[in-house]
C-alpha positions, 0 to 999 in steps of 0.5 A, a space after each residue: 770186691 775185686 783185688 787191686 793191682 798198682 800199675 807203673 804207668 808211663 802213658 805210652 802204648 805198652 802200659 796203656 795196653 796192659 790196663 785192659 789186659 790186667 782186667 781181662 786176664 786177672 779180673 783186677 781193679 787197675 790203679 795206675 801210678 805215674 811217677 814224675 821224675 822230671 819227664 816234662 810234657 810226657 805227663 800231659 793227658 795221662 788221666 784221660 788216657 788211663 781212664 779211657 783204657 779202663 783204670 779206676 784211678 790214676 796217681 801222678 806222684 811228684 818225686 823230683 826233689 826226692 829223686 835229686 836229693 836221695 838218689 842222684 846226690 849220693 851217686 854224684 858224691 861217690 862219682 859213680 859211673 858205670 863202665 867209665 861212661 854211663 851216669 846211671 840216669 835210668 838206674 838211679 830213678 828205678 829204686 825211687 819209683 819202686 819205693 813210691 809204687 809200694 807206698 801207693 800199693 800199701 795205701 790202696 791195699 793192692 795185692 800186686 804191682 805190675 810193670 811194663 819192662 821187657 824180659 831183656 832189659 835191666 829195668 825188670 831187675 831194678 823194679 823187682 829187686 826194689 819192690 821185693 826189698 820193700 814189700 816181699 809180700 806183694 805179688 809182681 806181674 811182668 806181662 812181657 815175661 808171661 808169654 803164655 798169657 801176654 800174646 802181643 809181640 809188637 806195637 801193631 799187636 798192641 794197637 789192634 788189642 786196644 782197638 778191639 777193646 774200644 780204646 782209641 789211642 794217638 799212637 801209630 805203629 811207626 818205628 822210633 827210638 826207645 827213650 827213657 827221660 827224667 830230670 837227669 837224662 834221656 836215653 836213646 836205643 833202637 834204630 841205627 843204634 842197634 848196629 855198633 858200626 853205624 854212627 848215630 843220626 844225631 840230627 834226629 836223635 838228640 832231644 835235650 841239646 846239640 852236638 859240639 859242632 852246632 854249639 856256640 862259637 863263644 864259650 860261657 863261664 859258670 861258677 858253682 858253689 858246694 857245701 859238704 859235697 852238695 851243690 848250692 848255687 850257680 853264678 851266685 844264685 842260691 838254688 835247691 838241687 833239682 833247680 841246679 840240675 835243671 839250670 845245668 841241663 840248660 847250659 850243658 845242652 846249649 854247649 853240646 855237653 854230655 852226649 855219651 855213645 856206649 856199648 854197655 854190659 847189661 845185667 842179663 848178660 847181653 851187650 846193648 848200645 845206647 846214646 845218653 844225653 846227660 848235660 847237667 849231670 856231666 857238668 855236676 860230676 865234673 865240678 864236684 870232682 874238681 873241688 874234691 881234687 883240692 880237699 881229699 888226700 891221696 889215700 882217701 881218693 884211692 879208696 873212694 874211687 873203688 867205692 864209686 865204681 862199686 856203687 855204680 855196679 850196685 845201682 846199675 844192678 838194682 841193689 839200692 835197698 841193700 846193706 852194701 849200698 848203705 855202707 858204701 854211701 856212709 863211707 862216701 858221706 864221711 869223705 864229703 865233710 870238707 868238700 866245700 868251696 867254689 868251682 869255676 869253669 868254661 863250657 865250650 863245644 862239648 868241653 868243660 874247661 877248668 877256670 879256677 877252684 877254691 876251698 877253705 879246706 884246700 890241701 894245696 900248699 903253694 909253698 910246697 908245690 912251687 919249685 922254690 924251697 919252702 919252710 915245710 919241705 927240705 929237699 934232702 929229706 927225699 934221699 931217705 924217702 927214696 931209699 926206703 920207698 925203693 928198698 923192695 926194688 933194690 933187694 929184688 935186683 940184688 937177689 937176681 944179680 946174685 942168682 945170675 952170678 952163681 949160675 956162671 
């Protein structure tokens, strides 16, 4: 009986060419596994294509709600943003995919898991750290790093290889952007983006939405509610998290929200330029933060900012299944106890404009914040506070004066 390998299958040219290669090179029985994180029409026709390429079985596993509830939400609550711009769309999905691949491998009794990530990117690290953390006994096959066995170096090579094995595929060798899509975002790399001096060709690049210039001239008001940091409704309609993200994607795309052009530092040491479309995610992050402004105290906010930055690095580097991620998430979760309320904002030509935020746990006190004197605040108390708060500065200045005087 042949040993089995589970292939992380997207249906694209790369992973389709891997199927006959795995059979020919290792003699494996190839089990394809496509993980649905919200790719949409990209899933059409996968079973026929996988079987035509020689796979014995194809799993299409829907993990959209798991992805939203257990991977996206913790990052939203933490306000995890990599290098101040990237909302981790690909990075958050990889551990969810790795976990499902391990589940299928266990179910099938597979000895190996294969992925099609290249040797230059972050995904090879994310997939392999996730698989290793969950199943250290399962072998990992990365064809693009096995240059002694994987001889293909271009799309032309892959197409020729498939044709030589009797596999006729609807792909051509024309160049296009390299994209990764899920419910949260879509990323774009390649072509003119490989030159940071070039402006992105948004006319051909954008998939989800439009540029702010092409957005409607009229703004649109949106109201969201949250309970303990979890979004629960849009414009009065209760929805689960995945439905909220889909609706926000629709609204944000319409108004040119969430287009990010970034040169980021990859884990492997190189800089990479890409454009991300994250319309719904950008709105969700902003709405959540607007509510937190009302309910979190200053000291907690400061530490939470550090934890959010750390979580973004942990997730970006593929270290989801680690004690550190669990500890950071536990801290963040404790801060969300009172992040409950309503957020209203206006979407207008790429902008998310505040239009009013309320919470039963708001720490904003109008009597304290106003310019009039209230019962809770005596202006004279500021005298003693400033004296003590500025005491280190005063002592230092006095010492410098003393030293300067003694030198005369």
